[in-house]
Each structure stands twice: as C-alpha cells, then as structure tokens.
N, C-alpha and C positions, 0 to 999 in steps of 0.2 A: 153604753157602748157594747156592741156584740163582739165577743172575743172568739178568735178562730184558733183551733188547736193545730199546731205544727210540732207535736210532741212525739216521743217514741210510743205512745199509746196510753190511754185510749185516743182514738183519732177522731177527726171531724167527720161526722156521719152524713151521708147523703140524705136529702130531705125524704126520699121514698122510704128509706130504712127507718127514720124517726117516725114516720106515719104508720109503718107496719108494727112497731113496738107499742104505739100509743093506743092500745085496745084492751078490752077485757080478755084475760087469759082463759082459754078453754080448759075443761077437765082433760087431764093428760091421758085418760083411758078412753076418751071419746073417739069416734070415727073421724071427726073433723080434725082433731089434732094429729091423729095417726097419718092422715093424708099429708099434712104439712111436714111431719117428720120424714115420711117416705120421700118427699120431694127433696128435702135437705140432704138426706143420706145419698140419694142418687146424684145430686149435684156435687157433693163432696168427693164422690168417687171419680167424677170427671176432672176435678182439680188434681187428685193424686190417686193412682190406681192401687188402692189397698182397702182394707176394711176399716171404715170410720165409725167412731162412736162420739156422741156429744154428751158430756156429763156436766152437772152443775159445778162451776169452779173457775179458777183463774188459770193462767198459763203455768204458774208455779204448781198448782194442783195437778195439771196435766203431766208435768214432769215427774212429780211424786208418784202419780198413778202408774206411769210407765216404769219407773224404777222398782216400785214395790211388787208389780206383777211379773217382772222378768228377772229380778235379782233376789237371791236368797241370802240370809245371814251367813257370813263366812266366805261368800264368793269373792274371788279376786276380780277387781274392777279397775280398769285404767281410765282415769278421768283427764280429759284435755282441758286445762284451765289457763285462760289468758284474759279473764275479766270477771266481773261480779257474778254474771249468771253461770259461767262455768264453775265458779267457786260454789255457788248455791246448788248446782247439780251434784257436785261432789259431796256436799253436806247431806243431800237427800240420800245418796247411796250409803254414806256413813251412818245415818240415822236408821237405815234398814239393817245395819250390822255387817255390811260388806267390808272387806279389807280393801281399802281404796288406795291406789297408787296414783298420785297426782303428777301429771306431766305439765309443769308450769312454765309459761313463757310470758314475756311482756308484749302487750299489744297484739302481735300477730299470732295465729295459731301455731302450735308445735309442728315441725316438719313431719312429713309422712315417714321419712327414714327414722326419725327419733321415735315415733309411735311404734313402728314395726320392731325396732330394736328393743324397746322396753317390753313390749308384749312377749317377745321371744325369750328375753332374759328372765322374766317373772315366771312364765310357764303356767299352764292350766288357767288362763284368763277366761272368765265366763262372760264378761261384757266390756265393751268400750262405750264411754258416754262422752258426748261432745255437743257444743252449741253451734248451730248453723249460722246464726247471725248474733254476734255478741252485742246486745243492745246498749250496754254501758259504754262501748267504744266505737260503735258503728263499723264493726269489722265482720266481714262475711267469709266463712270458710266454704270455698267453692270446690272442695275436694272430698265431699261426702261419699261419692261413689268409690273412691279409692280407700277410704276408711272402711267401707262395707266389705271390700275385698280382703283387707287386712284381717277384719274380724272373722270372715268366713274361713280364711286360711288356717285359723287356729281354733275353729269350732266355737267362737264367741258370738254374741249378738251385739248389734250396734243400736244404741238408743240416742236419738237426736232431739235436742231442743230447737224447734223451728218456730218459736213463738212470735218472733218479729220478722220472719222471713216468708214462709209460705202464705199465700200463693204468689206474692210479688217476686220472690226468688223461687221459681218452680223447681221441683225435684223430679227428674225424668227416669230414675232408676230405682230398683228395689232397695228399700231400707227396712230393716227389721221392725223398728218402732219409731214413730215420729210423734212428738208431743207439740201441740200448738194451741191456739186460743182464738176466740172470736173477735177480740177487740183491737186488733192491729191491722195487718194487711187484709184480713177478711172483712173489714169495714162494718162490723156489727158491734153491738154494745158489749161491755164486759159481762162476764158471768158464764160463758161457755168454754169448758175445757174440751179440746178436740184431741183424740188419740187415733192415729192410723196404725194398724198392725198388719204385718205379714206373718201369718202363723198364729199359734195360740200361746197364752201366758205360760211361762215355764217355771215360775216360782212355786215351790212346794210349801213354803212357810205360810202361815195364815196372813191374810190381808184384811185391813179394816173394811167393813161392809161398804162404806161410801165409795171406796176406790177398787172394789173387787171387779176387775175387768171381765172375768168369766160370767158374772151375773148380767152384765150389759150385753155381752156377746150372745149368750144363750137366748136372750129375749129380742135380739135384733130383728130376726125375720118376722116376728109377730108385732113389731113396732110397739113394744110394750116395755118401756124403760123400768128398771127395778125400783127406782125412786123418782120422786117428782123432778122432772127436768127443768131447765131454765126456759120456761115456755115462751115468754115474750122475747128473750134473746134469740130463740130459734125462729120466731116470726121475722125478726130483723135479719137474721142470717139467711133465711129463705130468699129475701129480696136482694140482699147484698151479693149473694151467689149468682143471682140472675144478672146483676150488673157486670160482675167479673166475667162470667161465661159469655155474655153478649159481646164484651170487648175481646175475649179470647185470652187464654192463659199466657201465650207468648207475647201478645200485644200488651197485656197488663204488666208483664215484666218490663217490656220496652218503655212503657209509660213511666214507670218508676225510675228506670235508668235515666230517661230524659230529664225528669225533675231533679234527680240527684246530681247529674252532671252539670245542670245549670248552676247549682250552688257550688260545686267543686271548682268550676271554671270562673265563677264570678266573685265569690267571696275571697278577699285578700288576706286570708288566714291560712295557716298550714293545716291541712287535713290530718286527722289522727292516723287513719289507715293509708296504706300505700297500694298503688297499682291495682292488681286484680282482687285485692282484699277490700276495696271500697264498697261499703254497703249502699244499696240502692233503696233502702227503706229509712235508715237513720243516718244522716250525715253528721259528722263530728269534727270540730275544729278546736285547735289549741288557742287559748287567749287568757290573758291575766285580767281581763275586764268582763268576765262572764256575768257577774251579778248586774253590772251596769247595762250590759247589752240586753239581758233578760228583762229588766225593768223598763227599759226604753221601748223594746218591742211590745211589751204589754200595753204601754200607753198608746201605741200605734194600732192595737187591736189583735196582736198575735202572741200566742203562748208557745214558748220554746223551753227546753230543759237545760239544766246544768249537768255537771258530771256526777259520777257515783264513786264511792270509795275513795281510793287514792286520787282520782281525777276530779273530785269535788272542787269547784271554784277554779279549775284549770282548763275546762273545755265548755263549749256549748254544743248541745245536741239538737238538731233540727230534723224533725220527721217529715217525710214526704208522702205518707200514706193518707188515705181517706179523701175527703172532698176538698182537694187542694188544686189550685191552678198555677200556671207559670207566672201570672201577674202577682199572685201572693208571694211567690218565691223571689221575684225580682225586687219587690218592696222590702222583704226581709233582708236580702243581700245588701241593699242600699243602706239600710240602718246599720247593719253589722260593719260595713265598710267605713261608716262615719267614725268608728272607734279605732280604725287602723291608722297608725302614725304614718 
C-alpha cells in the first residue's frame, strides 16, 4: 500500500519535486549549481521581500541560527510561549545565554496588550521571539505585524518561527528575522533551513561557524555558499517554488484555507484553536481516541499525527500541506467521524 502524508511535515511531495531531487548532485562551486541557486534565491524573494539564505539544516536549526545571530548572551528577551515550539524557541535563546522572560499562555498566543505591558515593565528588551504557526497545536498568530510594531517601539528586534506557515500563511509586512524550512509549506524535502533577514546580524558574541549568518550573507552575491549546501534539497525547492509562484502566493494561501476549512466544517470533533487562530496548514482536533484514529487512517493509506507534550494522546493533527486534494481530506474526515459517538 502506498501511504500518503497528511502530517505537519515532512509533506507529500509533488511528483515533479521528487523527480528534481532524484539526480546526481552537482559540485556546489560549479556554474551549473550557481544558476540553480540564483533561481531559488530570486524565487524566495518573490515569496517574501527580504534577503533569503538557505543553509543545510532543519527548521529548528533555522530558529537557532536566527537566535544566535541576533541575540547576545545577557540580552533581555521576551518569548511568547503557548506550545511546544514556542518553548523550544525560548530554550534556544536560553542556550545562547540570554535572560529570557517567558510570557506563557494555554493554546492561544498571549494578547498584544500583555506583550506590550511585559516589554515595558522589563525595560531594555533586545528581542521578542514568537511562533507564527504553533505546529503542536494548529494555532496561527495572525498579528505578527503588530508584534513588529511593539518591538520597534522599544528598539528591539522581532524573530519569528514561521516553519509551518510561510508561504501558505504569507507575511506581507516587514519582519526583522524569519526562520522557516523547506519541508513543510514550501513542499520540498527536509534539509534546508531558510532564513529571511531585514538588516544585518547584530550579535557581537561568537557564533558557531555552521550558523554564522554573516558568512552566508557576504557570499550571497557571488552565489558561493560558505559550506556545502543541501544541493538536492535546493533542486527540489527550485521546482516547488515554481509550483507555488505559478499558483500565486495569495491563491496558495486560499488553497490551504479551503482544505483546512473542509476539515474544520466536516470533522465532528472540537478544533483546538478558535476563530481567527485556526491554522490553515495544520488542523488539530481534541479526541480521546487519537491512537485508534491514527492506526485506522494508516490502514486506509493516510498518515496523520498525534499530539505533542501535554497534548500527546489528546489530539490528532492533520496537515493540509503538500500534494493533497479535497478527496483525500473527505476520506480522512469520514474515517475520523466514524469514531465520534
């Protein structure tokens, strides 16, 4: 049986992307590879208008890279935490030696008023860090622009984890630093850590060579990565970006919204997020039969995910990214509903 991924990532890859990665990798100093890299960087700028780099690594590495290049040991950092990946982001800042003030809430992101109040009370905050789409909960923070204003008003920078959001949840405004990855809504294989920056790294403390963003940026115009890049991942990304841009970023967002709304309106379980916080990339539902549902869907040819952390065995997570169609989602909803009393 061929299994289809409806997970939070990696996602089901389009056939054209699989064909693109199934090839001999070129020498990364060659003109042939530089041309592919040039195309990828140009396309990434069309997704979001900032300077992109692609480093070898995961989404977690992208977050760590952003943190280490823009935060110094001893810096005061406000971390918005309402799920597993917000907690991991805070851990990254703590590992850098920052003084991290966690603003913790359950399920939904902290309110903007609470963020602004805490930032003002602490004083001399150097950075605010937050997750765009909390993958563990299927909760999207659609107020990133307002967080950016709060950061700017106190002279801080904003670092956003958008690993399971961009480009299906597009960002239309300037954000200081965005960390994302190839293997979710970008529809490419795992292995590419993507960083978008507005401005230059501001950390003065040393950074491990593998994540030294300045080394990547100074070589960008020459298309000469400082270290061996994820070559075949970049081949796949080159093709997946064509697919996304041919659809159009706004239409791509709408495509994911349509898929997610089908599940939200069809599945007879309570969604974890409410109203405007519902994710359009990872849908999440409460259930006390998570393991049974997951096993049954697997027998039907679909892979979905359970919960993380405190939500383990309490929710199912159904991703709608990648090569997924509405018929797939209708079949999944039918199976899930068979477990609803």
